[in-house]
Backbone bond lengths (Angstrom), bond angles and torsions (degrees), N, CA, C in turn:
res aa  C-N    CA-C-N  psi(-1)  N-CA   C-N-CA  omega(-1)  CA-C   N-CA-C  phi
1 X - - - 1.445 - - 1.531 108.30 -
2 X 1.278 116.43 125.38 1.459 120.74 179.37 1.514 109.53 -105.21
3 X 1.282 114.32 141.59 1.464 117.69 177.88 1.515 108.87 -104.57
4 X 1.263 115.61 138.94 1.456 121.06 179.52 1.519 108.09 -106.12
5 X 1.293 114.34 125.19 1.459 119.64 177.10 1.516 107.78 -103.87
6 X 1.279 115.51 118.24 1.467 118.76 176.29 1.515 108.22 -113.54
7 X 1.300 114.42 134.22 1.463 117.93 179.28 1.518 109.09 -79.22
8 X 1.311 116.69 146.46 1.470 118.85 179.72 1.518 110.17 -64.61
9 X 1.322 116.99 148.99 1.465 119.53 179.96 1.523 110.38 -63.48
10 X 1.323 115.06 144.85 1.464 119.36 177.40 1.518 109.36 -69.50
11 X 1.320 117.02 141.61 1.464 118.96 178.21 1.526 110.46 -67.86
12 X 1.308 115.69 150.92 1.463 120.65 176.87 1.516 108.78 -64.31
13 X 1.303 115.97 140.08 1.462 120.91 -178.67 1.521 109.22 -117.21
14 X 1.309 115.26 118.46 1.448 121.92 178.63 1.518 108.73 -130.87
15 X 1.290 116.82 160.79 1.456 121.58 177.97 1.524 108.41 -72.58
16 X 1.309 115.90 125.37 1.458 122.25 179.02 1.518 109.19 -118.12
17 X 1.320 116.68 163.71 1.452 121.52 176.84 1.526 110.21 -61.32
18 X 1.308 116.82 -37.95 1.471 121.19 178.52 1.534 110.98 -61.66
19 X 1.328 117.27 -43.41 1.459 121.32 178.66 1.528 111.24 -65.33
20 X 1.330 116.75 -41.49 1.472 120.58 178.35 1.522 109.96 -61.53
21 X 1.319 116.89 -45.52 1.478 120.13 179.45 1.525 111.52 -63.57
22 X 1.313 116.11 -40.95 1.464 120.87 179.36 1.525 110.57 -60.62
23 X 1.317 117.28 -42.57 1.455 122.20 -177.72 1.531 113.00 -84.55
24 X 1.327 117.61 -1.64 1.470 120.50 178.87 1.523 111.26 -112.21
25 X 1.310 116.04 27.26 1.461 119.32 -177.70 1.523 112.23 -62.64
26 X 1.341 117.81 -26.08 1.468 120.67 176.15 1.529 111.72 -68.84
27 X 1.306 116.43 -12.96 1.468 122.08 179.06 1.532 109.46 -112.30
28 X 1.317 115.95 28.78 1.472 123.39 -179.95 1.529 112.16 56.50
29 X 1.335 117.19 26.68 1.453 121.18 179.06 1.520 114.88 74.61
30 X 1.331 116.49 6.59 1.467 120.12 179.20 1.522 109.18 -82.33
31 X 1.304 116.36 113.90 1.459 119.41 -176.25 1.530 112.98 -89.01
32 X 1.303 118.13 -23.40 1.469 120.42 -175.45 1.523 113.09 -72.49
33 X 1.345 117.69 -13.72 1.466 120.37 -179.78 1.524 112.83 -118.27
34 X 1.316 117.24 12.57 1.468 120.83 -179.26 1.518 111.50 -63.36
35 X 1.324 116.18 136.80 1.460 121.28 174.41 1.520 111.60 -110.64
36 X 1.326 116.67 -23.16 1.462 121.21 179.92 1.517 109.25 -139.03
37 X 1.332 115.79 138.43 1.456 120.45 -179.64 1.524 109.38 -144.19
38 X 1.332 116.29 126.57 1.456 122.57 178.63 1.524 109.26 -107.21
39 X 1.314 116.27 112.66 1.467 122.68 178.64 1.523 110.05 -123.43
40 X 1.329 116.20 39.63 1.454 119.73 -179.24 1.517 110.78 -83.60
41 X 1.324 116.16 153.51 1.458 124.80 178.39 1.529 113.30 56.99
42 X 1.316 116.36 42.57 1.471 121.95 178.01 1.526 111.95 -110.73
43 X 1.331 117.56 4.32 1.460 123.38 -176.82 1.526 111.92 57.04
44 X 1.322 116.25 34.83 1.465 121.38 -179.63 1.521 110.20 -71.16
45 X 1.319 115.83 137.89 1.459 121.79 -179.97 1.521 112.30 -98.04
46 X 1.310 116.55 -19.39 1.457 121.15 -174.84 1.518 109.64 -156.99
47 X 1.312 116.16 156.19 1.461 120.06 175.23 1.523 109.39 -78.60
48 X 1.305 117.53 -44.90 1.457 121.60 178.94 1.523 112.09 75.29
49 X 1.299 116.42 175.69 1.464 122.16 -174.49 1.523 114.20 -89.58
50 X 1.316 117.82 -25.41 1.477 120.23 -172.48 1.527 112.57 -63.18
51 X 1.314 118.32 -35.73 1.465 120.68 -179.10 1.524 111.05 -63.55
52 X 1.297 116.97 -46.66 1.455 120.87 179.13 1.513 113.21 -65.81
53 X 1.314 116.51 -36.63 1.470 120.18 -179.34 1.517 112.84 -72.77
54 X 1.328 117.48 -29.52 1.457 119.74 -176.76 1.523 113.67 -90.18
55 X 1.332 117.69 -38.21 1.466 118.45 -177.21 1.524 113.01 -140.55
56 X 1.305 117.66 18.33 1.459 121.60 -178.43 1.516 114.94 -64.58
57 X 1.315 118.14 -28.76 1.470 120.70 -178.49 1.520 112.43 -73.45
58 X 1.328 117.68 -28.65 1.466 120.79 -174.75 1.519 114.09 -108.50
59 X 1.334 118.33 -18.16 1.459 121.93 -174.41 1.528 111.12 -66.96
60 X 1.337 116.54 124.07 1.461 122.19 179.39 1.522 112.09 -106.74
61 X 1.323 117.10 -32.30 1.460 122.23 -177.58 1.528 108.61 -127.69
62 X 1.335 116.19 124.62 1.459 121.77 179.45 1.519 108.45 -128.84
63 X 1.327 115.45 118.01 1.465 122.14 -177.17 1.526 109.01 -107.70
64 X 1.314 116.01 109.12 1.466 122.00 -177.78 1.532 111.71 -122.28
65 X 1.318 117.32 21.41 1.459 119.14 -176.47 1.520 111.87 -68.28
66 X 1.324 113.63 154.21 1.459 122.66 175.86 1.532 113.10 60.53
67 X 1.320 115.83 49.53 1.460 123.75 171.00 1.523 107.51 -118.19
68 X 1.305 118.68 -158.55 1.467 121.98 177.57 1.534 110.57 -126.83
69 X 1.311 116.39 33.50 1.469 121.97 -179.88 1.523 108.81 -65.83
70 X 1.323 117.20 131.03 1.463 122.03 -177.30 1.519 113.69 -104.02
71 X 1.327 117.35 -26.84 1.475 120.05 -174.30 1.516 110.79 -137.17
72 X 1.312 115.72 145.54 1.461 122.60 170.21 1.523 105.11 -104.26
73 X 1.323 116.14 111.51 1.458 121.93 -173.05 1.526 109.42 -106.69
74 X 1.317 116.54 127.21 1.468 122.01 -175.43 1.524 112.48 -55.97
75 X 1.312 117.90 -42.58 1.471 120.22 -177.62 1.531 112.27 -65.49
76 X 1.334 118.07 -24.06 1.454 121.24 177.85 1.528 112.23 -81.39
77 X 1.306 117.13 -20.11 1.462 121.17 -175.13 1.525 114.16 -108.44
78 X 1.303 117.59 -2.84 1.468 120.54 -173.93 1.524 114.07 -67.03
79 X 1.326 118.06 -20.17 1.466 121.11 -177.64 1.526 113.35 -85.24
80 X 1.310 118.07 -10.11 1.456 121.93 -176.47 1.528 110.52 -82.41
81 X 1.303 116.30 83.21 1.465 122.08 -175.18 1.526 113.15 -83.05
82 X 1.338 118.12 -25.08 1.465 121.79 -176.27 1.524 113.03 -108.16
83 X 1.324 117.89 3.57 1.458 121.34 -173.97 1.530 111.25 -62.96
84 X 1.334 115.28 124.96 1.461 122.03 179.33 1.517 111.86 -110.25
85 X 1.324 117.66 -28.95 1.459 121.46 -176.20 1.523 109.93 -140.70
86 X 1.324 115.84 127.61 1.460 122.83 178.94 1.519 108.14 -130.87
87 X 1.333 117.36 120.89 1.457 121.35 177.89 1.524 108.06 -108.79
88 X 1.330 115.62 113.03 1.465 121.54 178.79 1.532 110.67 -121.44
89 X 1.331 116.31 23.63 1.465 121.07 179.71 1.530 110.17 -63.18
90 X 1.325 114.75 153.19 1.464 122.38 175.94 1.524 113.52 57.98
91 X 1.317 116.09 45.86 1.457 123.64 171.41 1.523 107.55 -116.23
92 X 1.296 117.91 -172.30 1.466 122.77 179.58 1.529 110.72 -110.01
93 X 1.309 117.45 37.39 1.463 121.43 -173.35 1.526 110.47 -68.21
94 X 1.315 114.81 124.82 1.461 121.34 177.20 1.527 111.12 -125.71
95 X 1.334 117.21 -4.15 1.459 119.89 -179.51 1.534 109.82 -148.06
96 X 1.322 115.70 126.81 1.450 121.38 172.69 1.526 106.86 -119.95
97 X 1.329 115.38 109.57 1.463 119.33 -177.77 1.521 111.05 -65.34
98 X 1.316 115.69 145.17 1.463 121.75 176.78 1.526 108.94 -57.21
99 X 1.313 116.15 131.26 1.451 121.59 179.48 1.518 114.46 90.71
100 X 1.333 117.93 -4.87 1.459 120.63 -178.33 1.514 112.95 -65.44
101 X 1.300 116.60 -37.06 1.465 121.02 -173.63 1.520 112.12 -113.98
102 X 1.308 117.42 28.43 1.471 118.87 -179.52 1.511 111.48 -100.99
């Protein structure tokens, strides 16, 4: 009789307000005035809407390299009005929706 050990599935990883605050400690945890945010190597699967809604107007630099993001979705990126630099290297991106990076 052989026993099969299966590891539990990894939980979904999305950008949360708690994660943004944790990574914005150089800005006293104030997310509404962030200009730069490094969220690399967090195993993030998606950008989600919360990042754009909380600091999308002021964010100029967003570092998302080395995650597992698969898609760039226009509705998740529409709030980034001041974004000048986006690093999405070393992700699993297979789809960039029209209008996502305009």
